[in-house]
N, C-alpha and C positions, 0 to 999 in steps of 0.2 A: 504494500500500500504506500503510495507516495504522499508526502506531506503537501507538496505544491506541484501543480501541473500547468503547463503553458502550451498554447497552440499558435503557431505562426508559420506562414508559408514562406516568408522571406528571411527569417533569422538563420544565420549560419550556425553550424555545430560549435564553432569556436566561441561565438558570442554567447551561445547558450551555456557552454561550459563556464565561461567567465561569470555569467550571471548566477549560475548555480553555486560556484565557489564563493561569490560575494554573499549570497544568502546564507550559506553555511557559516561563513565567518561572522555575520551579524547574529545568527542564532547562537553561535558559540559565545560571543560577547554578552548577549542577553542572558544566556543560561548562567554564565559566570556571575553576572550582576545579581540575578535571582538568588543564586547560591549564597553569595556574600550577604545579601539582604536578609535571607532566611536565617542564616547563622547569627547575624547581629541583632535581629529584631523579633524573630518569632519564638525562639526558645523560651524566654521568660514567661510567655503567655500560655505555655503548654504544661505548666506544673500540675501535677495530680495531688489529690488530698484524700486522706482516709475519711475525712468528715464531709466530703463533697455533697452527699445526699442527706446530711443530718437534719435538714429542715424540709426538703422537698419529698423525701421518702425515708423517714427514720427507721422503718421496719425492714428495709431492704435485705440486710444480711440474714435476718431471721427467716424471711420469705424464701430466699435462695437455699438456706440451710435445710428448710423443711423438705425441699425437693431432693437435694443431694443426699440427705440421710435416707430418704425413702428409696431412691434409685440405687444407692450403694448396697442396701439390704437385699433388694430384689435382683440386682445384677452387679456384682462387685467389679466386673470389667468396666463399668461406667467410670471408675476412678482413673485408671491409666488412659482410657479412651478420651476423656475430657482434658486431661493434662496434655496429652499429645496434640489435641486440637488447639489448645492455647499456644503451644510451641509453634505449630505450623502457621497459625494466624500471625504471630509476631514476627516470624522470620521472613515471610514473603513481603518484600517491599517493592512498590512501584513509584517512580518519580514522575510527578505531573507538574507542568508549568501552565498556569492559567493567566492569560493576558487580559488586562483590564484597560478600559478606555482612558483612564487617568494615568496610564503608564506604570501602575503598581503591578507587582507580580507575586505569585505564590509558588514556592518550590516545596512540594509535599512528599514526605517519605511515609508510605502507607504500611505501617507495621501492625501493631496491636489495635485493630480497628473492626474486628468482626467480619472481615471480608471473606474469611474461610466458610462462613455460614450461608453465603449467598448461593442460590441455586441458579443454574444456567437457564436461560429462557428457551422455551421449546422452539426449535427451528433455527436458532441463532448459531452462526458459525463461530462466534466468540464465546468460548466456554469460560465459566467461572472457575475460581481457584479450586473449589471443591472437586471438580471433575478433571483436574490435572492428573496425569498418570502417577505422579509421586504421592498423590493423596487418595488413591483408590483404596488403600488399606485402612483408611480412617474408619473406625467402627461407628455404627449408627447410634450406639448408646451415648456417645459424646454429644452428638447433635441433639438427641432426644432430651438429654439433661438440660441443655440450654433452652430448648424449645419450651419445655414444661416450666422451667423457672421463669422465663420471660412472660409466659401466659399468666402466671400467678402474680408477678410483679405488675404487669399491665392492668390487672383487675383492681389493684390497690393504688397504684401510682401511674396512671395512664400518661404516656408520652414523656416520661421523665428520665428513665434509666436506659442507657444504651445497651445493646447486645454485647458489645465489647467488654463493658464492665461486668456484666453478668457472667460471661465466660471466665474472666479473671477471678471472680469471687468463687465460682463453682470449682475451678481448678484448685484453689487454695483449700476449699472445703474437703475435697477428695484426698488431698495430701494428708490432712489432719485425720480424716475418718479411717485412713489406712494405717495410722500409727505415727505419722510424721508431724512436723511442727505446725503450730497455728501461728500465723503471722498476719499483720495488718495489710489489707489490700488498698492501695491508693487508687482513687477513682476520679472520674471526670473525663474519661475517653468519650469521643463521639464516634459513631460508626462511619466507616469509609464509604465513599461513593463509587469506588472502583473495585472490581474483583476480576482478575485475569489469570486464567490457567497458564498462559504462556510464561508468566513470571515465576511460577512455582518451582519448576525443575532446578533452576540454577541457584535457588535460595534455600533449599532444604538439604540438610546433611544426608549423605548416602551411606548405606550399610558398609561399604568397602572403602570409605574415605581413610586416607592417612592422616596423621596428626597435622602435617603441613596443610593439607586441604581443609581440615576442620578449623585450624587456627585462622586461616585466610578468611573463611566464611564468618566465623565468630567475630573476628576483628572488624570486618566490614559492617557489623551491626553495633559496633562500639563495645563489644564484649571482649574480655581478656582471657588469658590462658586459664586462670583460676575459675572463671565463669564456665569455660568449656568443661573442665573436669567436674565441677560441682553440679552443673545442670545435667550432665550425662548421668548423674546419680539418680535421676528420675527413672532410669532403667532398673531400679531396684524392685519395681513391679511392672506387670504388663507382659505382653506377648508379641512375638514377631512371626510372620509367615515364613515358610521354608525358603522361598525364593530369595529372601534377604541374606541367607547364610549358607545355602546349599553348596556354593562353590568352595567354601572352606572345608567341606566334608569329603570332597572327591577330587577336585581339580583346582587347588589353590594357586592363583596367579599363573595358570597354564602349566603347572608342574605335573599334572596327572596324579598328584598325591595330595593328601589332606594337609591342612595348615598345621605345621609343627607346634604352633603355640596353642593347641587345643588339647585339653586333658583326654586321654584315651577312653576313659569311661564315658565322658560326655559325648565324645565322637561316636562311640558305639550306640548310645541311646538315641542320638539325633538321627543317625543313619537308619534306625529302625522305623522312625516316623517320616523321614524325608529321603526317599530314594532319589538317585541322581536324575532319573528320567521318569515321567509319567505318574508322579505322585499326586495326591489329593491337594489341590490348590488352597483348600480351606484349613489345612493342618497348620497349627501354630505351636511354638515352643516358648517357654517362659524365659524372659531376660535373666531372671534371678532364679537359678535352679534350687536354691536352698530355702528361701522364703518368698515365693512368687506372689503372694497376696498381701505382703506387709511392706510398708514404707519404712525402711531402715537403712543401715549402712552396709549390709551384707554384699551389695554389688561390688564394693571395692575389694573386700576379702576374696570374692570370687575371681576377680581379675588377677590377684596375686596367685591364686591356685589354678590359673589357666582355664577358668570356667566362664569366661566371657562369651556371650552368644554371637555377637556381631564382630566382624574384624575391626570395625571402628571402635568398639568397646575395648577389646583386648589390646589395641594399639596404645591406649592410654597408659597401660602398665609397661609396655615394651619400650616406649619412647622415654629417654632420660630426662626430657624436659617436664613431662607430666607424671612420671613414676613417683617422685617424692610426695606429691600431694595425694596421689592414690593411696600410698602407704600410710600417710597421716590420717586420712579420713577413714581408712579401714580399721584404725585403732580407736577412733573417737567419734561416737555417734552424735554427741551434742555439738561438736565442732561442725560436723556435716550439716546438721539441722540449721544451725545459725547461718552458715555460709549459703545454704540452699535458699533460705528465706530472703537473704540479701540479693542473691543472684536472680531470683524470681521477680523481685521488685525492679531490679535493673533491666531485665529482659522485658518486663511488662510496661516499660516506658519507651520502648522503641517506636518511633514514628507516630506517637499519639496525635489525634486531632482534637481541636477545641473549637467550638463555635459553628454556627450554621453555614458560614462561608466555606468552611473546609470539610464539614462532615454532616451527618444527619442522625436523627434518633428514630430508628426503625421500630414500627409497631410489630411487624413480622420480620424476624431475623433473616429469613430466607429471601426477602425481596427489598429492593431499594425503594425509597419513598417516591 
């Protein structure tokens, strides 16, 4: 799709090229101006607050909690499903430049804005984030949790609370319900106006990523090495489909052999569930083979014992840059809990929107206003 098109029977190819280069140069200058302007003027207005709805919807947290508690009892997988949904929402960023008549501009980073909840329009060629290939494994229980919580909140506080904030609160609730820390969730996010599947693939960590690739992606979101190791600890519960790790079991990096960094007992067990070819696509295995339904720090001890499920998990222990923190967290659950709460707060602030100019407050989380 071209941004600009021209038609002229007399223009030469050279003049067209010159014009195109000029337009690109102008766009580059304008984008640079927008970036500088957004860095200097918009960030102070995007601060979140734990008390954001204290007057407009004081019962918000209790309302969401009533749903998450009910969902966790009925389907414990709702916990990891919702937390993963929050991760995927925050990590997918889209840069937009909106031109205004008065020459003001807005450069937006679409992160934690509920865009993962939008459903693609029937017949549309532009798919929403939810339908990106990398999001196909997101479980319905996560979406259902947000949908039910939103419906209850709307019945008590219509048009007040964003879907993005409800997702952030629900993720925290499930961490706590599974035995993890309870932490304050800062609120005030508005829902994003854009949801694009095309942007998801390059913004979501892959199961076979190296630490270099993980760091590059996390750094691009303003997250550091410690955030990478700590947030990966969310794999202390939840499950992954065979296709995410089957290459480790049979043909690691084209060697025709299994990954040498996997415990032989785990290898044997996983091979029983996940054949190299023709297996059941719905089969899953737990990230944490020791306490798969508890939010604890066992994930890190598992990495020390070569019990990491994904190559990207085990890489955190193999790499000398990340190994010391893995070892520290394996010994200290409270340190992990404190660090996880801080990292979730940091991640939950990626690309937040504030105000009607940049966002919306959806009544139905699956559809734009």
